[in-house]
N, C-alpha and C positions, 0 to 999 in steps of 0.2 A: 864832278860833284856826285856824290852817292845819295840815292833816295831810299827812304824806308819802304820796304815791301812787306806785305802781309803774306804769311806762308799759306799756300793753298794745298790742301791735301786732295788726292784723287777722289776719294769717296764723296767729299763735299761737292766737288765739281760735277761728278757724274749724277748725283742725286738732286742737283739743283739748289742746294742749300746756300750757295753763294749768291744766288739771285736776290735782288731786292725787289719785292712785288710792286713797290710803288714806282719803280722805274720801268716796268714791263709795259709796253704799249702794244695793243692789239693792232694788227694791220687792217687798213680799210678794206672794205669788200665784204665778203661773206663766205659761207660754206656751200658747196654744190655737191650733191650726192645722188646716187642711184641705188634704189632698194628693190630687190626682187621679192615679191610677195606671192605666196602660195596659199590659196583660199578654197573653200568648198565651191566647186563649179556652179552648183545651183544657186549659190548666194553671191556670186561674183558681182552683180550689179549693185547690190547693197553695200558690199565691201568697197567697191569703187566710189560710190557716193559718199561714204564715211571718210575715205581718204581725201577726196576732193574738198571736203569741208575743212580740212586742216590747212592752216595758212602756209603758203609756200610750196604746196604739193601739186604736182601735175601727173596724169597718167600718160606715159610715153608709149607703152605697148600693152596689148591685152591678148590673152590666149584663152579661148573658151573652156579649156581644160582646167582653168583655175589660176592661171598665172598672170600677174600684173607687173609691169616695170614702172616704178614711181620715180620721178625726178623731183628732188627737193632742193630748194634755194632758200637758205635761212641766214640770219646774220652772224651766228656763232656756233661753235661745236656743241655747246650745252643744249641749244635748241634743237640741233640735229639729233642728238641722243634722245631727247624727249619725243621727237617725232617718230624715230625708230621704235622706241618702246611702245608708244601709243598705237602704232600700226600693228605691232606684234600682239598686242593685247585686245585688239578688236574682235568682236564675235565673228565666228566662221573663218578666222585666219589661222592657218596651220603654222606658217613661219614667215618671218621678214628678215632678210639678210642684206646687209650693206655690201654692195658689189663694186661701188666706185665712190671715191671721195676726193675732193680737191678744195684748196682754198683759192677763192677768187680775189686776188689782191688787186686793188685799183692801181693804175699806173701813177707813179709819183709825179711825173711831168705832165700828166693829162690836165687839160683846162676845159672848163665848160663854156 
């Protein structure tokens, strides 16, 4: 028995135009990332306080020469981008670079 098939062209497949956004389901869990921040050394404590005030941010490492390693745990990639931009635009911050990123997908068979 023959079935009707829709022709799929390569460009539509690669660009994602074949996806139906109503059927895309985000995985449970969240986004985990590390951000390396370079700030003015004399203002490091103030920058650290500003970062700690952001939801989902922790300071993992600190160098008195003006470097901070920030660990971020947020629900989605959009929020991660917002956090990265917010940190980069803080006063006395020279740069903020994403150095690690992973999706923390909850186990499908996990029960509470």
